[in-house]
C-alpha positions in Angstrom: 1.3 7.7 8.8 0.5 4.1 8.1 2.2 1.0 6.8 0.0 -1.4 4.9 1.2 -4.9 4.6 -0.4 -7.0 1.8 -0.3 -10.8 2.0 -1.3 -12.7 -1.1 -4.1 -15.2 -0.7 -3.8 -16.7 -4.2 -1.1 -18.1 -6.5 1.2 -15.6 -8.2 -0.4 -16.5 -11.6 -3.6 -14.9 -10.3 -1.8 -11.9 -8.8 0.1 -11.3 -12.1 -3.2 -11.1 -14.0 -4.2 -8.0 -12.0 -0.8 -6.5 -11.7 -1.3 -3.8 -14.3 -4.6 -2.8 -12.6 -2.9 -2.8 -9.2 -0.1 -0.5 -10.6 -2.8 1.9 -11.8 -4.4 1.9 -8.4 -1.0 2.7 -6.9 -0.4 5.5 -9.4 -3.7 7.1 -8.6 -2.8 7.4 -4.9 0.8 8.6 -5.6 -0.7 11.4 -7.7 -2.9 12.4 -4.8 0.1 12.5 -2.5 -1.2 9.6 -0.3 1.4 7.0 -1.1 5.0 7.6 -0.2 6.5 4.3 -1.3 5.5 0.8 -2.1 7.1 -2.5 -3.2 7.1 -6.2 -3.2 8.0 -8.3 -0.2 10.9 -10.7 -0.5 10.1 -13.6 -0.9 7.2 -12.5 -3.1 4.4 -13.2 -0.7 2.8 -9.7 -0.9 3.7 -6.1 -0.7 4.2 -3.0 1.5 2.8 0.5 1.1 3.6 3.6 3.1 0.5 5.7 3.3 0.0 9.3 4.4 -3.4 9.6 6.1 -4.9 11.0 9.3 -7.2 8.1 10.2 -7.1 4.3 9.8 -10.6 4.5 8.3 -9.1 6.5 5.3 -6.5 3.8 4.7 -9.2 1.1 4.9 -11.2 2.9 2.2 -8.1 3.2 0.0 -7.3 -0.5 0.3 -10.8 -1.4 -0.7 -10.1 0.2 -4.1 -7.2 -2.1 -4.8 -8.0 -4.7 -7.5 -6.3 -7.3 -5.3 -8.7 -6.6 -2.5 -11.8 -6.5 -4.8 -10.8 -9.9 -6.2 -10.1 -11.4 -2.8 -6.5 -12.0 -3.7 -4.8 -10.2 -0.8 -5.2 -9.6 3.0 -4.2 -6.2 4.4 -2.7 -5.4 7.8 -2.8 -1.7 8.6 -0.2 -0.4 11.1 -0.3 3.2 12.3 2.9 4.9 13.4 4.3 8.4 14.2 7.5 9.1 12.4 9.8 10.7 14.9 13.1 10.3 13.1 13.9 10.3 9.4 16.6 11.3 6.9 16.6 15.0 5.9 15.6 14.2 2.4 12.4 12.6 3.6 11.2 15.6 5.5 8.6 16.7 2.8 7.0 13.2 3.1 6.2 13.7 6.7 5.0 17.3 6.8 
């Protein structure tokens, strides 16, 4: 399991121009079962994505498909973790 922390490198006006494409990128990986949840950081300086993957290299490849990455608008920090406790309703996300 991985947490991806996006940090915007450009003004929000530039981010907003690619927001629809970024949402399509997210949708594609939700459909594949790779993304568990995602959302904006508060204050709006970037975002967070919870990713199901076996290797960091997989997550790196996924982030390179993000329109924000391709346009140089965001930096990505990838953090691997092993979920050891979670609410009962989340069990299918971690199996």
